[in-house]
C-alpha positions in Angstrom: 166.2 109.6 59.4 164.3 112.3 57.9 161.7 109.9 56.6 161.3 108.4 60.3 160.9 112.1 61.6 158.3 112.7 58.9 156.4 109.4 60.0 156.5 110.4 63.5 155.1 114.0 62.9 152.4 112.1 60.7 151.8 109.7 63.4 151.5 112.4 66.2 149.4 114.6 63.9 147.0 111.6 63.6 146.9 111.1 67.2 146.0 114.8 67.6 143.3 114.6 65.5 142.0 111.5 67.2 142.2 113.3 70.5 140.3 116.1 69.1 137.6 113.9 67.5 137.4 112.1 70.9 136.9 115.4 72.7 134.3 116.5 70.3 132.3 113.3 70.5 132.5 113.4 74.2 131.1 117.1 74.3 128.4 116.3 71.8 127.4 113.2 74.0 127.3 115.3 77.2 125.1 117.9 75.4 122.6 115.2 73.9 122.7 113.9 77.6 121.6 117.3 79.0 119.1 117.8 76.1 117.6 114.4 76.8 117.4 115.2 80.6 115.8 118.4 79.9 113.1 116.9 77.5 112.6 114.1 80.2 112.2 116.7 82.9 109.6 118.7 80.7 107.8 115.7 79.6 107.5 114.4 83.4 106.4 117.8 84.4 103.6 117.9 81.7 102.6 114.4 82.5 102.2 115.3 86.3 100.3 118.3 85.5 97.7 116.3 83.3 97.6 113.5 85.8 96.8 116.0 88.6 94.2 117.7 86.4 92.4 114.4 85.7 92.6 113.5 89.4 91.1 116.8 90.5 88.3 116.4 87.7 87.5 112.7 88.9 87.5 113.9 92.6 85.0 116.8 91.7 82.7 114.3 89.8 82.9 111.8 92.7 82.2 114.6 95.1 79.3 115.8 93.1 77.9 112.4 92.6 78.3 111.5 96.3 76.5 114.5 97.3 73.6 113.8 94.8 73.2 110.3 96.1 73.1 111.2 99.7 70.6 114.1 99.1 68.6 111.4 97.2 68.7 108.9 99.9 67.9 111.5 102.5 64.8 112.5 100.5 63.8 108.9 100.2 64.2 108.2 104.0 62.2 111.3 104.9 59.5 110.4 102.3 59.3 106.9 103.8 59.2 108.3 107.4 56.5 110.6 106.3 54.6 107.8 104.8 54.8 105.7 108.1 53.7 108.5 110.1 50.7 109.2 107.9 49.4 105.6 108.4 46.8 104.6 110.8 48.5 102.4 113.5 45.9 99.7 114.8 47.9 98.0 117.8 44.9 96.0 118.6 44.6 94.4 115.3 48.4 93.8 115.2 48.4 92.2 118.5 45.6 89.8 117.2 47.5 88.9 114.2 50.8 88.3 116.1 49.0 86.2 118.6 47.4 84.2 115.7 50.6 83.5 114.1 52.8 82.8 117.1 50.2 80.7 119.2 47.8 79.0 117.0 48.6 75.9 114.9 
């Protein structure tokens, strides 16, 4: 009987050790989960910051290039308009050429 009692104590002790080990493992898993989540949040924040910086830089480059292109086109159009205005317009000769092209075979 005493032998059975010792065996029961030993089994109960082993069960207690297993419960303690299970608790420690559960706590470790929860802590690891918290650390992983914190690292993920930090990584996502850094990623978002870098992406936002790249977007802003690209937007600024686009705006700058667009402005340069618009200014260049505006200058080209102004130059062309000045060229046209500086040319002598001979309506009589133009009418003769049109008449020749359209009505003569």
